[in-house]
PAMI-676170 format. One record per residue (C-alpha): residue number from 1; residue in three letters; z, y, x. Coordinates in nm, 3 decimals. Layout:
BEGIN
<r num="NUM" residuo="ALA" z="Z" y="Y" x="X"/>
...
END
This chain:
BEGIN
<r num="1" residuo="MET" z="-2.069" y="3.646" x="-0.704"/>
<r num="2" residuo="VAL" z="-1.901" y="3.408" x="-0.948"/>
<r num="3" residuo="ILE" z="-1.751" y="3.564" x="-1.260"/>
<r num="4" residuo="HIS" z="-1.453" y="3.384" x="-1.409"/>
<r num="5" residuo="LYS" z="-1.485" y="3.319" x="-1.783"/>
<r num="6" residuo="ARG" z="-1.172" y="3.521" x="-1.849"/>
<r num="7" residuo="GLN" z="-1.337" y="3.830" x="-1.697"/>
<r num="8" residuo="GLN" z="-1.599" y="3.819" x="-1.972"/>
<r num="9" residuo="PHE" z="-1.339" y="3.932" x="-2.228"/>
<r num="10" residuo="ALA" z="-1.235" y="4.293" x="-2.281"/>
<r num="11" residuo="ASP" z="-0.925" y="4.410" x="-2.094"/>
<r num="12" residuo="ALA" z="-0.749" y="4.486" x="-2.422"/>
<r num="13" residuo="ASP" z="-0.813" y="4.131" x="-2.545"/>
<r num="14" residuo="GLN" z="-0.674" y="3.988" x="-2.222"/>
<r num="15" residuo="GLN" z="-0.364" y="4.208" x="-2.250"/>
<r num="16" residuo="LEU" z="-0.315" y="4.106" x="-2.612"/>
<r num="17" residuo="ALA" z="-0.342" y="3.738" x="-2.518"/>
<r num="18" residuo="THR" z="-0.080" y="3.786" x="-2.245"/>
<r num="19" residuo="LEU" z="0.155" y="3.950" x="-2.495"/>
<r num="20" residuo="ALA" z="0.095" y="3.678" x="-2.752"/>
<r num="21" residuo="LYS" z="0.165" y="3.409" x="-2.494"/>
<r num="22" residuo="ALA" z="0.488" y="3.580" x="-2.390"/>
<r num="23" residuo="LEU" z="0.604" y="3.595" x="-2.752"/>
<r num="24" residuo="GLY" z="0.474" y="3.245" x="-2.827"/>
<r num="25" residuo="HIS" z="0.809" y="3.074" x="-2.774"/>
<r num="26" residuo="PRO" z="1.105" y="3.107" x="-3.014"/>
<r num="27" residuo="ALA" z="1.350" y="3.145" x="-2.725"/>
<r num="28" residuo="ARG" z="1.161" y="3.451" x="-2.602"/>
<r num="29" residuo="VAL" z="1.160" y="3.601" x="-2.949"/>
<r num="30" residuo="ALA" z="1.537" y="3.543" x="-2.965"/>
<r num="31" residuo="ILE" z="1.582" y="3.706" x="-2.624"/>
<r num="32" residuo="VAL" z="1.381" y="4.009" x="-2.736"/>
<r num="33" residuo="ARG" z="1.595" y="4.037" x="-3.050"/>
<r num="34" residuo="LEU" z="1.916" y="4.018" x="-2.847"/>
<r num="35" residuo="LEU" z="1.794" y="4.280" x="-2.600"/>
<r num="36" residuo="ALA" z="1.694" y="4.508" x="-2.889"/>
<r num="37" residuo="GLN" z="2.043" y="4.477" x="-3.040"/>
<r num="38" residuo="ARG" z="2.230" y="4.531" x="-2.714"/>
<r num="39" residuo="ARG" z="1.994" y="4.776" x="-2.539"/>
<r num="40" residuo="ALA" z="2.064" y="4.597" x="-2.208"/>
<r num="41" residuo="CYS" z="2.202" y="4.262" x="-2.105"/>
<r num="42" residuo="VAL" z="2.284" y="4.050" x="-1.804"/>
<r num="43" residuo="CYS" z="2.125" y="3.706" x="-1.801"/>
<r num="44" residuo="GLY" z="2.467" y="3.537" x="-1.824"/>
<r num="45" residuo="GLU" z="2.541" y="3.723" x="-2.146"/>
<r num="46" residuo="LEU" z="2.217" y="3.596" x="-2.296"/>
<r num="47" residuo="VAL" z="2.306" y="3.240" x="-2.194"/>
<r num="48" residuo="LEU" z="2.629" y="3.268" x="-2.396"/>
<r num="49" residuo="GLU" z="2.426" y="3.358" x="-2.706"/>
<r num="50" residuo="LEU" z="2.149" y="3.101" x="-2.673"/>
<r num="51" residuo="PRO" z="2.146" y="2.719" x="-2.669"/>
<r num="52" residuo="LEU" z="1.974" y="2.722" x="-2.329"/>
<r num="53" residuo="SER" z="2.073" y="2.683" x="-1.967"/>
<r num="54" residuo="GLN" z="2.087" y="2.980" x="-1.732"/>
<r num="55" residuo="SER" z="1.775" y="2.864" x="-1.546"/>
<r num="56" residuo="THR" z="1.580" y="2.831" x="-1.871"/>
<r num="57" residuo="VAL" z="1.684" y="3.178" x="-1.987"/>
<r num="58" residuo="SER" z="1.583" y="3.316" x="-1.646"/>
<r num="59" residuo="GLN" z="1.240" y="3.153" x="-1.676"/>
<r num="60" residuo="HIS" z="1.187" y="3.301" x="-2.022"/>
<r num="61" residuo="LEU" z="1.295" y="3.644" x="-1.896"/>
<r num="62" residuo="LYS" z="1.043" y="3.610" x="-1.613"/>
<r num="63" residuo="GLU" z="0.762" y="3.543" x="-1.863"/>
<r num="64" residuo="LEU" z="0.862" y="3.846" x="-2.070"/>
<r num="65" residuo="LYS" z="0.879" y="4.054" x="-1.754"/>
<r num="66" residuo="VAL" z="0.532" y="3.944" x="-1.637"/>
<r num="67" residuo="ALA" z="0.395" y="4.047" x="-1.978"/>
<r num="68" residuo="GLY" z="0.553" y="4.391" x="-1.937"/>
<r num="69" residuo="LEU" z="0.787" y="4.355" x="-2.234"/>
<r num="70" residuo="VAL" z="1.112" y="4.344" x="-2.035"/>
<r num="71" residuo="HIS" z="1.227" y="4.490" x="-1.707"/>
<r num="72" residuo="GLY" z="1.531" y="4.418" x="-1.497"/>
<r num="73" residuo="GLU" z="1.742" y="4.638" x="-1.276"/>
<r num="74" residuo="VAL" z="1.959" y="4.501" x="-0.999"/>
<r num="75" residuo="ASP" z="2.326" y="4.576" x="-1.064"/>
<r num="76" residuo="GLY" z="2.508" y="4.437" x="-0.763"/>
<r num="77" residuo="PRO" z="2.479" y="4.058" x="-0.771"/>
<r num="78" residuo="ARG" z="2.344" y="4.064" x="-1.127"/>
<r num="79" residuo="VAL" z="2.023" y="4.175" x="-1.293"/>
<r num="80" residuo="CYS" z="2.052" y="4.384" x="-1.607"/>
<r num="81" residuo="TYR" z="1.758" y="4.331" x="-1.844"/>
<r num="82" residuo="CYS" z="1.629" y="4.562" x="-2.114"/>
<r num="83" residuo="LEU" z="1.318" y="4.608" x="-2.323"/>
<r num="84" residuo="ASP" z="1.035" y="4.799" x="-2.156"/>
<r num="85" residuo="ALA" z="0.949" y="5.088" x="-2.389"/>
<r num="86" residuo="GLN" z="0.598" y="5.135" x="-2.245"/>
<r num="87" residuo="GLY" z="0.526" y="4.764" x="-2.274"/>
<r num="88" residuo="TRP" z="0.628" y="4.763" x="-2.638"/>
<r num="89" residuo="GLN" z="0.420" y="5.074" x="-2.708"/>
<r num="90" residuo="LEU" z="0.119" y="4.892" x="-2.567"/>
<r num="91" residuo="ALA" z="0.204" y="4.581" x="-2.769"/>
<r num="92" residuo="ARG" z="0.225" y="4.789" x="-3.087"/>
<r num="93" residuo="LEU" z="-0.108" y="4.955" x="-3.011"/>
<r num="94" residuo="LEU" z="-0.288" y="4.628" x="-2.933"/>
<r num="95" residuo="LEU" z="-0.139" y="4.426" x="-3.219"/>
<r num="96" residuo="GLY" z="-0.178" y="4.715" x="-3.462"/>
<r num="97" residuo="GLY" z="-0.541" y="4.756" x="-3.365"/>
<r num="98" residuo="LEU" z="-0.615" y="4.389" x="-3.421"/>
<r num="99" residuo="LEU" z="-0.435" y="4.382" x="-3.756"/>
<r num="100" residuo="ALA" z="-0.608" y="4.701" x="-3.871"/>
<r num="101" residuo="GLU" z="-0.943" y="4.554" x="-3.773"/>
<r num="102" residuo="LEU" z="-0.872" y="4.233" x="-3.964"/>
<r num="103" residuo="LEU" z="-0.749" y="4.413" x="-4.272"/>
<r num="104" residuo="THR" z="-1.052" y="4.643" x="-4.292"/>
<r num="105" residuo="THR" z="-1.309" y="4.370" x="-4.239"/>
<r num="106" residuo="PRO" z="-1.466" y="4.265" x="-4.570"/>
<r num="107" residuo="ASP" z="-1.400" y="3.901" x="-4.657"/>
<r num="108" residuo="ALA" z="-1.175" y="3.855" x="-4.353"/>
<r num="109" residuo="ALA" z="-0.941" y="3.640" x="-4.560"/>
<r num="110" residuo="GLY" z="-1.201" y="3.388" x="-4.672"/>
<r num="111" residuo="CYS" z="-1.464" y="3.207" x="-4.476"/>
<r num="112" residuo="CYS" z="-1.652" y="3.012" x="-4.741"/>
END
């Protein structure tokens, strides 16, 4: 049986990497901020607020959805997007754990 290199990392580290990748684009951060302000939004409304095409916004929403940070509900011909509370709880737990670990590690700030 061949083990993929990615499988050698802890599940939590893989989840954290997925979250970081999803938030690793400024457009996605802007989308998250807009969804947090509005509580829910249709893709077309986001397009009006961002300097991006509808297809680009849809692609960014898909990445956020795959990471579990956003979910969409079909509302007739449209999809209404909102932040996924459970996904953000997990993000807070994983990011908080990493930051706490870094801040409590002696000499974490300096390497030499």
